[in-house]
FINU-696942 format. One record per residue (C-alpha): residue number from 1; y, x, z. Coordinates in steps of 0.25 Angstrom, whole numbers, plus 2048, in hexadecimal, padded with zeros to 3 digits. Last residue first. Layout:
R   num    c2    c1    c3
R   NUM     Y     X     Z
...
This chain:
R   num    c2    c1    c3
R    74   AC1   C9C   830
R    73   AB7   C91   82E
R    72   AAE   C97   838
R    71   AAB   C8B   840
R    70   AB0   C91   84C
R    69   ABD   C96   844
R    68   ABF   C89   83D
R    67   ABF   C81   84B
R    66   AC9   C8B   851
R    65   AD2   C8A   844
R    64   AD1   C7B   846
R    63   AD5   C7B   854
R    62   AE1   C85   852
R    61   AE6   C7B   847
R    60   AE5   C6F   850
R    59   AEC   C75   85B
R    58   AF7   C7B   852
R    57   AFA   C6D   84C
R    56   AFB   C67   859
R    55   AF4   C5A   85D
R    54   AEB   C60   868
R    53   AF8   C66   86D
R    52   AFF   C5A   870
R    51   AF3   C52   877
R    50   AF1   C5F   87F
R    49   B00   C5F   883
R    48   AFF   C50   886
R    47   AF3   C51   88F
R    46   AF9   C5D   896
R    45   B06   C56   899
R    44   AFF   C49   89D
R    43   AF6   C52   8A6
R    42   B03   C58   8AD
R    41   B08   C49   8AE
R    40   AFC   C45   8B6
R    39   AFF   C50   8C0
R    38   B0E   C4D   8C1
R    37   B17   C59   8C1
R    36   B15   C5C   8B2
R    35   B18   C4E   8AE
R    34   B25   C4D   8B5
R    33   B2A   C5A   8B0
R    32   B26   C56   8A2
R    31   B2E   C49   8A4
R    30   B3A   C50   8A9
R    29   B3B   C5B   89F
R    28   B3A   C50   894
R    27   B45   C48   89B
R    26   B4E   C54   89C
R    25   B4D   C57   88E
R    24   B4F   C4A   889
R    23   B5B   C49   892
R    22   B61   C56   88C
R    21   B5F   C51   87E
R    20   B65   C43   881
R    19   B71   C4B   887
R    18   B72   C54   87C
R    17   B72   C49   872
R    16   B7C   C42   879
R    15   B85   C4E   87A
R    14   B83   C51   86B
R    13   B88   C44   868
R    12   B94   C44   872
R    11   B98   C51   86B
R    10   B97   C4B   85D
R     9   BA0   C3F   861
R     8   BAB   C49   867
R     7   BA9   C52   859
R     6   BAC   C45   851
R     5   BB8   C41   85A
R     4   BBE   C4F   858
R     3   BBC   C4F   848
R     2   BC2   C42   846
R     1   BBB   C35   843
């Protein structure tokens, strides 16, 4: 395969990847917008955020440190 044809194929690949990323971004923005605009959707976002935050390493560590300070361990 010559160099010109190869670069053309790569350009098409990058174009397809770019379109897919753009579509994914726009879909995410649309879904978040729709969730924010509906009253029940806003609660879904709050519950999801709370669920995610309660499972993060930082939150668990802070809870443990707070608990140890109250008990006098640290």
